[in-house]
N, C-alpha and C positions, 0 to 999 in steps of 0.2 A: 201589884201581883208580887215585886218583890219581898213584900211584908209576907203575903201568904204563903212563899216557898219557904220562908225563915219560918215561919210558923207549923211547919211540917217537920219540923229537926226532932230528934229524939233526946231524951233527957242527956247525951253527951253533946248535944249540940252539934251532930254529924247526919247527914243525910245516906240512904240507901240508894240502890242502883233506880228503883224507880218507886212511885207514888201511886197507891190506889186511893185516889181524889175523895173519890163516892163515901168507902169506909173509913179515909182517913188513915192507911197503913201502908207501914215501907214494907217492901219487897226488895228481893235480892240480898248482894254482899253490903257488909260495911266495912270500913266506911269507902266509901265510893270517890275516887278522887276527882274524877271528872264534876260530878254534881259539886264541891267545894270548890274548885277552881272555877266554876260557872258563876257560883256566890263571888265570890272574891273578884273575877272581874265586873260583873253586874256595879255591884258595890264603888267600883273604880268607878266606872262610867258615869255611876249618879250622884258620885260626889263633885262636888265644886274641884276646880284647879286649885292646886296649892298657890300659884300664883296671884291666886283670885281670892283667899282667903286673907281676913285683915288682923 
């Protein structure tokens, strides 16, 4: 699911307010801070902890 969201970014690697999944269109204002903050938070939660990396 995370990689699917990343695949919806535009050529500048940013997301808009909304995504029409069926048409693969980005709707609304650019850049959308909440979307980008969500991506950063999700990446942090999906990544291994720094003290676990060898």
